[in-house]
C-alpha positions as CSV (number, residue, x, y, z in Angstrom):
1,X,96.7,-46.0,-7.6
2,X,94.9,-48.8,-9.1
3,X,92.9,-49.4,-5.7
4,X,91.8,-45.8,-5.8
5,X,90.6,-46.3,-9.3
6,X,88.7,-49.2,-8.2
7,X,87.2,-47.4,-5.2
8,X,86.3,-44.6,-7.5
9,X,84.8,-47.1,-10.1
10,X,82.7,-48.8,-7.3
11,X,81.5,-45.5,-6.3
12,X,80.1,-44.6,-9.9
13,X,78.5,-48.1,-10.0
14,X,76.6,-47.2,-6.6
15,X,75.8,-43.4,-7.9
16,X,74.2,-45.2,-11.2
17,X,72.3,-47.8,-9.0
18,X,70.7,-44.9,-7.0
19,X,70.1,-43.0,-10.0
20,X,68.1,-46.1,-11.4
21,X,66.2,-46.6,-8.4
22,X,65.1,-42.7,-8.0
23,X,64.1,-43.7,-11.9
24,X,61.8,-46.5,-10.8
25,X,60.4,-44.6,-8.1
26,X,59.6,-41.5,-10.2
27,X,57.8,-43.5,-13.2
28,X,55.9,-46.0,-10.7
29,X,55.1,-42.7,-8.7
30,X,54.0,-40.8,-11.7
31,X,51.8,-44.2,-13.0
32,X,50.1,-44.6,-9.6
33,X,49.2,-41.1,-9.3
34,X,47.8,-41.0,-12.7
35,X,45.8,-44.4,-12.2
36,X,44.8,-43.6,-8.8
37,X,44.4,-39.9,-8.8
38,X,47.0,-39.7,-5.8
39,X,47.9,-36.0,-5.2
40,X,50.9,-37.0,-3.0
41,X,52.6,-39.4,-5.6
42,X,52.3,-37.0,-8.1
43,X,54.2,-34.4,-6.3
44,X,56.5,-37.1,-5.2
45,X,57.3,-37.8,-9.0
46,X,58.1,-34.3,-9.4
47,X,60.7,-34.2,-6.4
48,X,62.2,-36.9,-7.7
49,X,63.0,-35.0,-11.0
50,X,65.0,-32.4,-9.2
51,X,67.0,-35.0,-7.2
52,X,68.0,-36.4,-10.8
53,X,69.2,-33.4,-12.2
54,X,71.6,-33.3,-9.2
55,X,72.7,-36.5,-9.6
56,X,73.1,-36.0,-13.1
57,X,76.0,-33.4,-12.9
58,X,77.6,-35.3,-9.6
59,X,77.8,-38.5,-11.7
60,X,79.1,-37.1,-15.0
61,X,81.7,-35.2,-12.8
62,X,82.7,-38.5,-11.2
63,X,82.9,-40.0,-14.7
64,X,85.0,-36.7,-16.0
65,X,87.6,-37.2,-13.4
66,X,87.9,-40.9,-13.9
67,X,88.5,-40.5,-17.6
68,X,90.8,-37.8,-17.3
69,X,92.9,-38.9,-14.1
70,X,93.0,-42.5,-14.9
71,X,92.8,-42.9,-18.6
72,X,91.3,-46.3,-18.4
73,X,91.2,-48.9,-21.0
74,X,89.3,-51.8,-22.4
75,X,86.4,-53.0,-20.0
76,X,86.7,-50.3,-17.6
77,X,86.6,-47.5,-20.2
78,X,83.6,-49.0,-21.9
79,X,81.7,-48.8,-18.5
80,X,82.6,-45.2,-18.0
81,X,81.8,-44.3,-21.4
82,X,78.4,-46.3,-20.9
83,X,77.7,-44.7,-17.7
84,X,77.9,-41.3,-19.0
85,X,75.4,-41.9,-21.5
86,X,73.1,-43.7,-19.2
87,X,72.7,-40.9,-16.6
88,X,71.3,-38.6,-19.8
89,X,68.8,-41.3,-20.4
90,X,67.9,-41.4,-16.4
91,X,67.6,-37.8,-16.1
92,X,65.5,-37.6,-19.1
93,X,63.2,-40.6,-17.5
94,X,62.8,-38.3,-14.3
95,X,61.9,-35.3,-16.6
96,X,59.1,-37.5,-18.5
97,X,57.8,-39.0,-15.1
98,X,57.2,-35.4,-13.9
99,X,55.7,-34.2,-16.9
100,X,53.2,-36.9,-16.6
101,X,52.5,-35.9,-13.2
102,X,51.8,-32.5,-14.0
103,X,49.3,-33.6,-17.0
104,X,47.9,-36.2,-14.5
105,X,46.6,-33.4,-12.0
106,X,44.0,-32.4,-14.8
107,X,42.8,-35.9,-15.0
108,X,42.1,-36.7,-11.4
109,X,38.4,-37.4,-12.1
110,X,38.4,-38.3,-15.7
111,X,36.5,-41.4,-16.7
112,X,38.7,-41.7,-19.9
113,X,41.6,-43.2,-18.4
114,X,39.6,-46.3,-17.2
115,X,38.7,-46.8,-20.8
116,X,41.9,-47.0,-22.5
117,X,45.1,-49.3,-22.0
118,X,46.8,-46.5,-20.4
119,X,47.5,-48.4,-17.0
120,X,48.7,-51.5,-18.8
121,X,51.1,-49.2,-20.8
122,X,52.5,-47.7,-17.6
123,X,53.1,-51.3,-16.2
124,X,54.9,-52.1,-19.1
125,X,57.1,-49.0,-19.2
126,X,57.9,-49.5,-15.4
127,X,59.0,-53.2,-16.3
128,X,61.6,-51.9,-18.9
129,X,63.0,-49.5,-16.6
130,X,63.3,-51.9,-13.7
131,X,64.7,-54.5,-15.7
132,X,67.3,-52.3,-17.8
133,X,68.6,-51.3,-14.4
134,X,68.7,-54.6,-13.1
135,X,70.8,-55.5,-16.0
136,X,73.0,-53.0,-15.2
137,X,73.2,-54.0,-11.6
138,X,73.7,-57.8,-12.2
139,X,75.9,-57.3,-15.5
140,X,73.2,-59.7,-17.3
141,X,73.5,-59.5,-21.0
142,X,70.4,-61.8,-21.8
143,X,68.2,-59.5,-19.2
144,X,69.6,-56.1,-21.2
145,X,68.8,-58.1,-24.6
146,X,65.3,-58.6,-23.3
147,X,64.5,-55.1,-22.4
148,X,65.4,-54.1,-26.0
149,X,63.1,-56.6,-27.4
150,X,60.3,-55.6,-25.3
151,X,60.3,-51.9,-26.4
152,X,58.1,-53.5,-29.1
153,X,55.3,-54.5,-26.6
154,X,55.3,-50.7,-25.3
155,X,55.0,-49.4,-29.0
156,X,52.4,-51.6,-29.6
157,X,50.3,-50.5,-26.6
158,X,51.1,-47.0,-27.4
159,X,49.3,-47.6,-30.9
160,X,46.4,-49.2,-29.1
161,X,45.9,-46.3,-27.0
162,X,45.9,-43.9,-29.9
163,X,43.4,-46.0,-31.4
164,X,41.2,-46.2,-28.4
165,X,41.1,-42.4,-27.6
166,X,40.0,-42.1,-31.2
167,X,37.2,-44.2,-30.6
168,X,36.5,-42.3,-27.3
169,X,36.5,-38.8,-29.0
170,X,34.1,-40.0,-31.9
171,X,31.4,-41.4,-29.2
172,X,31.7,-38.1,-27.4
173,X,33.6,-35.1,-28.2
174,X,33.3,-33.4,-25.0
175,X,35.8,-35.5,-23.9
176,X,38.3,-34.3,-26.2
177,X,40.8,-32.3,-24.0
178,X,41.1,-35.1,-21.6
179,X,42.1,-37.5,-24.6
180,X,44.8,-35.0,-25.8
181,X,45.9,-35.2,-22.2
182,X,45.9,-38.9,-22.0
183,X,47.7,-39.0,-25.8
184,X,50.2,-36.9,-24.5
185,X,51.0,-39.2,-21.4
186,X,51.1,-42.2,-23.4
187,X,53.6,-40.2,-25.5
188,X,55.7,-39.7,-22.2
189,X,55.2,-43.4,-21.2
190,X,56.5,-44.4,-24.8
191,X,59.6,-42.2,-24.8
192,X,60.7,-43.8,-21.6
193,X,60.4,-46.7,-23.2
194,X,62.9,-45.4,-25.3
195,X,65.4,-44.3,-22.9
196,X,65.1,-47.7,-21.0
197,X,65.9,-49.4,-24.2
198,X,69.0,-46.8,-24.5
199,X,70.2,-47.9,-21.0
200,X,70.1,-51.5,-22.0
201,X,72.0,-50.8,-25.3
202,X,74.5,-49.0,-22.9
203,X,74.7,-52.2,-20.6
204,X,75.0,-54.5,-24.0
205,X,78.0,-52.2,-24.7
206,X,79.8,-52.4,-21.6
207,X,80.0,-56.1,-21.4
208,X,80.6,-56.4,-24.9
209,X,82.0,-53.6,-26.6
210,X,79.1,-53.8,-29.0
211,X,76.0,-51.7,-29.6
212,X,72.8,-53.9,-30.4
């Protein structure tokens, strides 16, 4: 009985790693598709969203089966509980990466994206997603807490991008539509950072039993 449970728990771990890898690819594809105007990468981010939606249902079903059949306790229970919460954030990361790609299509030739810190914000957000997933894979408490602290960097970049976009519109109001699109994209990056923070917080919970 215990051996079966451990095999299923290992499967849950592997599926979360797969979802995490897809999240990393989705946000990296969306960011590069925006900055470089790469249509293939924009489409790829949208394709990954569909994969993440399917995986969310599969992992949720596996988690529920483990809870019902095995009635785990202590650390195993925390791991499964954290997994159920983490997949929701991972699925939302996929949604927002797809949203970024859809808006980016209208900005392929826009000069505005090179005038603001949107690329830096994208890199910072990708770092948060990558590090949050790695903290889960490595069961690394210190890295999970570092991700939580790093959210302040993304929030500050979001504030900076907003100020820069206001300055662009002030100089040339014909770029207003592009600026609004970029502001929405920056907000999506900021939300992805929040989801990465949530993932890291659930990693902390799975290890310690506490939420930071």
